[in-house]
N, C-alpha and C positions, 0 to 999 in steps of 0.2 A: 370622608367627603372632601373633595379637593376644590370645589368651586361653590360660591354662594348659591343656595337653592332652597326651595320649599318642596319637601317630599310629596310623592303622589301627584306631581304636576300641579300642586296648589299654587294659586296666586291670589294675593289679597285683592278683592274687588275694589274699584275706585271709591266706593263709599266708605270702605273700611280703612281709613287713615287715622292716625292718632289725633290730628287736629280736627277731625270730624266727630270725635267721641264726645258726646254731650253729658256724660255722667260724671263720676267722681274725678275731680281735677287732680287729686293726689295720685290716683291710679294712673292717669295719663302721663303725669310727670315721671313717675317711677318707671313706667314702660319705655318712655323716651330714653331715660338714663340707661336702662338695660340694653336697649337697641343700639345706642351709640357707643356703649362701653364706658360711659361716664361713671357707672356703678356696676360692681360685680355682685351686688346684693341679690340673693335668691328670693323669689317672690312666690307667694301662694294667693291666688285670687279665688275668693269664695262668693258665690252669688247665685240666685235662681236663674232659670231659663229666662232669656230676655234682658239680662243685666248687662250684656256687652262683653262677656269674657272672651268669646271667640274673636269679636271685633278687635279687642286690644291685642290679643296674641298674633293674629294675622297682620295687623298694622305694624306691630313692633318688628315682626320678621321682615316685612317689606321694607321698613325704614333701615333695618340693619343691612339688608342686602344692597340697598341703594348707597349705603356708606362703604360698600366693599367688604362687609364682614360676612362670615358664614352663619347662616341662620336656618333653623329647621322648625317646622310645625308638625307635630304628631297628634292626630285625633285618636284618643285611646279606644274609642268604639271600633275603629278600623284595625286596631292591632291587638284586640283582646284575644288571648290564646297564643300569641306569637310576639309578645312585647320584646323579649330578649333580642330577637333578630332585628327588630326595628331600631332599638336603642343602640345596638352594636354599630350601625351605619352612621350614627350621629354623634359619636363621642368626641369628635374634634370641633364640633360647632361652637362658635362664639356666643350664640344665643340659641337655646333650645326651649321651645314652648310645648308643653304637654297638656292637652285640652281634654277635659271630661274624665278625670281620674276615677269617678264612680263606675265607669265602664269595666274596670279591671278588678274592682272590689270583689273579694271571694274567690278569685282565680289565683291559687297558691303559687303557681310558677310565675305568673306575671308580677305578683307582688314581690316575690323573691328577686326577680330580675330587676325591678325598679329599685329595691332596697340596695342591691349591690352596685347598680349604676350610680345611684345617689352618692354612695360612699366614694366610688372611683372619681366621679366628676367633681367632687369637692376639692380634690387635689389639683385640678386644672384651673385655668384662668377664665374659663367661660362662665356665662350666667345661665341659670335655669329658672323658668317660670312655670309653675303648676297652676292649673285651674280646675275647679270642681264646684258642684252645686252647694256644697256645705263644707264645714271645717273638717280636718283630717280624721277626727274621731267620730264623725257623724256620717260618713259615706259608705260604711260597711267593710272597711279594710280589716282583715283578720290578723295580719302580721303587725304586732304591737310595735316592734322596733321600727317598722316603716312609718307608722303613725308618729312616733317620736321624732324621726328625721324630718318629716314634713312639717311637724309643728315647730321646728327651729327656723323655718323660713319667715321672712317678714310677711305678715298677713294683711291683705287688703280686702275689705268686705264691699261688695257691690250690691246695689239695689236695682230692681227692675224700674224702668222709666215710668213715671206717673202719666196721667192723661196729658198734662201740659208738655211733658218731655217728649211724648210720642208725637204730638202736633208739631213741635219745633223740629224733631228729627225728620218727619215727613216733608216739611216745608223745605228744610235744607237739602234733602235728597232730590226733591222735585226741582228746586232751583238749579241744582247742578245739571239737571237734564233739560234746562230751559223751560220748565213747566211752572205755571203759577196756579196754586190751589187756594181758593178762598175758603172762608170758614164754613160755608154751606157745603162745599165739596168735601171738606175734611170730615164734617159731621156725618155725611152720607157714607163715606168710606169706613169710618171707624165703627159705624152701627151695622154695617152689612157684610163685611168681609172679615177673614181671619185677622186677628189683631196682633199677631206676632210680627216683629219687624221684618223678618226674612220674607214672609208672605206678602206684606205690604210693599216691600221694595221690589219684589218680582212683579207685582201688579203695576207699580210705577213704570217699570220698563215696558210692560205691555201697553200701557196708556200712552207712553211717549211715542211708541211706534204707530199706534192706532191714530193718535191725534195728528201726527206728521202726515200719515197716508191720507187722512181725510181733510187735512188742512183746516182743522177746527181746534178751538181752545177747549179745555176740559171744563164742562159744565155738568150739572146733575143730569140732564137728559142724555148727554153724551155718555156719561159714566154709567147710567142705567142701561143704556143700549149695549155698551161693551160688556157689562156683567151678564146681561141676558144671553148674549151670544156665547160667552164663555161657559 
């Protein structure tokens, strides 16, 4: 890889910046250090869906690229069955983020490829960040030596946002779009639509366009009308 890039044409959405991460402050600081080269410590992020793992990985890659460093983000689900080829293209990255390790669990060739990549990359100066829904021994990996290697990374445990955290995040993302959501609108949203952050963020984008087109602020009647149309 000769130039900074995020593979597969991926770019971090504007909401997914490190300073917009509302969860674990230690995780945010560690990812900033990895992105800027202040630390070469390898990290392993463990947390359930909705805990912000992908947010942190994409944000760190974007920050690294903005600093002129070579960064790559590989979603394991997209590379299952052909991980060796994907890793071969990224071995010179200053920061490599591997998301969703559970997707390759049980795939012998992928596990073997990751094991050998891990060993080779340890000799280089770059940093690697792994992310999965659980600790290395709990995601179904069959190659014990790979579990051991992953277990040597500095581990950071992330928790899914609670109700207050979801509200704060939605307010933050709405404000970035110039939208103001009062408590009643937030209550209505959280009771009636998919509660995962990605779905809620897509809805915010739709509401932003709809309210701009209608020249109306977002109220419960406006929200109800939009959802009925959708």
